[in-house]
Residue frames relative to the residue before (quaternion, step in Angstrom):
aa qw qx qy qz dx dy dz
X 1.0000 0.0000 0.0000 0.0000 0.00 0.00 0.00
X 0.6031 -0.6702 0.3275 0.2826 3.45 -0.86 0.99
X 0.5441 -0.5912 0.4397 0.4014 3.81 -0.84 0.57
X 0.6868 -0.4880 0.3358 0.4212 3.63 -1.28 0.10
X 0.6757 0.5040 -0.2676 0.4668 3.37 1.09 -0.76
X 0.5879 -0.6224 0.3613 0.3695 3.67 1.22 0.06
X 0.5379 0.6264 -0.3874 0.4101 3.54 1.29 -0.02
X 0.3137 -0.7164 0.6049 0.1498 3.60 -1.21 0.66
X 0.3831 -0.7112 0.5503 0.2111 3.50 -1.04 0.94
X 0.6939 -0.4303 0.3825 0.4326 3.55 -1.36 0.22
X 0.6598 0.5447 -0.2763 0.4378 3.55 0.84 -1.20
X 0.6847 0.4742 -0.3060 0.4612 3.57 0.82 -1.02
X 0.6484 0.5417 -0.3213 0.4276 3.56 0.98 -1.00
X 0.6759 0.5365 -0.2760 0.4232 3.53 0.98 -0.88
X 0.6737 0.4837 -0.2795 0.4838 3.44 1.17 -1.00
X 0.6179 0.5270 -0.3501 0.4668 3.69 1.17 -0.69
X 0.6865 0.4699 -0.2767 0.4809 3.56 1.12 -0.56
X 0.4193 -0.7237 0.4276 0.3431 3.58 1.43 -0.05
X 0.4938 0.5536 -0.4555 0.4922 3.56 1.20 1.18
X 0.2347 0.7970 -0.5259 0.1819 3.50 0.85 0.77
X 0.7474 0.3915 -0.2205 0.4894 3.56 0.92 -0.68
X 0.5741 -0.6001 0.4158 0.3707 3.63 -1.04 0.54
X 0.6448 0.5238 -0.3624 0.4225 3.56 0.91 -0.67
X 0.6385 0.5293 -0.3233 0.4556 3.66 1.15 -0.74
X 0.6600 0.4911 -0.2962 0.4853 3.57 1.13 -0.78
X 0.5958 0.5865 -0.3334 0.4358 3.56 1.16 -0.49
X 0.6873 0.4667 -0.2358 0.5043 3.37 0.98 -1.11
X 0.6584 0.4988 -0.3204 0.4637 3.70 0.91 -0.63
X 0.6710 0.4846 -0.3025 0.4726 3.55 1.10 -0.75
X 0.6525 0.4818 -0.3368 0.4783 3.46 1.11 -0.61
X 0.6271 0.5126 -0.3465 0.4731 3.65 0.91 -0.39
X 0.6809 0.4931 -0.2868 0.4593 3.47 0.92 -0.78
X 0.7287 0.3931 -0.2635 0.4950 3.49 0.70 -0.99
X 0.5938 0.5286 -0.3806 0.4724 3.82 1.01 -0.57
X 0.6887 0.4340 -0.3534 0.4609 3.60 0.76 -0.74
X 0.6057 0.5614 -0.3426 0.4477 3.63 0.89 -0.73
X 0.7352 0.4293 -0.2569 0.4574 3.51 0.95 -0.97
X 0.5991 0.5361 -0.3549 0.4773 3.48 1.18 -0.41
X 0.6869 0.4571 -0.2842 0.4884 3.55 0.85 -0.79
X 0.6854 0.4277 -0.3093 0.5016 3.66 1.05 -0.38
X 0.3362 -0.7437 0.4816 0.3193 3.63 1.36 -0.31
X 0.3922 0.7010 -0.4747 0.3598 3.54 0.98 0.92
X 0.5676 -0.2816 -0.7676 0.0966 1.69 -1.75 1.85
X 0.6560 -0.6107 0.3286 0.2978 3.56 -1.14 0.83
X 0.5838 0.5781 -0.3521 0.4483 3.68 1.41 -0.52
X 0.6287 0.5386 -0.3674 0.4238 3.63 1.17 -0.37
X 0.7531 0.3728 -0.2024 0.5029 3.68 0.98 -0.50
X 0.4407 -0.6859 0.5222 0.2503 3.39 -1.35 0.85
X 0.7143 -0.4094 0.3013 0.4810 3.59 -1.24 0.04
X 0.6802 0.5020 -0.2831 0.4529 3.60 1.04 -0.83
X 0.5189 -0.6466 0.3884 0.4023 3.69 1.34 -0.18
X 0.4916 0.6569 -0.4477 0.3554 3.52 1.02 0.40
X 0.5136 -0.6113 0.4768 0.3678 3.76 -0.96 0.45
X 0.4127 -0.6688 0.5785 0.2184 3.54 -1.13 1.05
X 0.5174 -0.6159 0.5129 0.2999 3.52 -1.19 0.73
X 0.4617 -0.6385 0.5069 0.3495 3.61 -1.25 0.34
X 0.5831 -0.6574 0.3700 0.3016 3.48 -0.90 1.08
X 0.6897 0.5061 -0.2952 0.4255 3.58 0.99 -0.86
X 0.7396 0.4010 -0.2103 0.4980 3.58 1.28 -0.44
X 0.7761 0.2687 -0.1523 0.5499 3.44 1.39 -0.23
X 0.3464 -0.7355 0.5430 0.2103 3.63 -1.14 0.69
X 0.4094 0.7037 -0.5066 0.2839 3.69 0.99 0.23
X 0.5897 -0.6283 0.3830 0.3328 3.43 -1.10 0.86
X 0.7628 0.3830 -0.2391 0.4629 3.69 0.92 -0.62
X 0.3250 0.7581 -0.4697 0.3148 3.47 1.25 0.70
X 0.1310 -0.8091 0.5702 0.0566 3.69 -0.89 0.74
X 0.5242 -0.6175 0.4959 0.3129 3.45 -1.42 0.52
X 0.6150 0.5291 -0.3519 0.4668 3.63 1.08 -0.22
X 0.1837 -0.8275 0.5304 -0.0124 3.54 -0.45 1.17
X 0.4726 -0.7089 0.4306 0.2979 3.61 -0.67 1.08
X 0.6690 0.5407 -0.3255 0.3926 3.63 0.95 -0.81
X 0.4552 0.6711 -0.4510 0.3728 3.57 1.32 -0.03
X 0.6123 0.5673 -0.3466 0.4280 3.63 1.14 -0.92
X 0.7336 0.3883 -0.2738 0.4859 3.71 0.47 -0.98
X 0.6292 0.5253 -0.3656 0.4411 3.66 0.93 -0.57
X 0.6756 0.4628 -0.3343 0.4665 3.56 0.90 -0.75
X 0.5507 0.6140 -0.3174 0.4679 3.58 1.25 -0.56
X 0.6852 0.4889 -0.2426 0.4823 3.49 0.94 -1.03
X 0.6547 0.4988 -0.3168 0.4714 3.56 0.94 -0.86
X 0.6649 0.5130 -0.2988 0.4533 3.65 0.96 -0.94
X 0.6404 0.5226 -0.3012 0.4755 3.63 1.05 -0.78
X 0.6311 0.5427 -0.2999 0.4661 3.48 1.08 -1.00
X 0.7671 0.4585 -0.1841 0.4092 3.45 0.60 -1.19
X 0.8484 0.2477 -0.0798 0.4610 3.48 0.87 -1.02
X 0.6254 0.5104 -0.3391 0.4830 3.50 1.24 0.44
C-alpha cells in the first residue's frame, strides 16, 4: 500500500513486480545478466570464432574445449542477487 504522500517504497515496488522473494530476484538477475552476457559474447574464452559456445573441458574431449564455462556468469549473478538484495 503506498504511503500517504503517494510514494512507493522499494519493497512495495518489488512485490508489485513479483520480485518480493530473494529466490525470485536471483532467477530474474540470472536471466537478465545471462542474456546480456550471451548477446555480448562475454567472456570471450567461452565462444568460438563462429559464435558458438565452447564445450566444458571436464565434460568434453574436443580440442577447443575450455575450463571457463559460460554458465558461471549467470550463476554468479544469481548468487549475488540472492545474497545481497
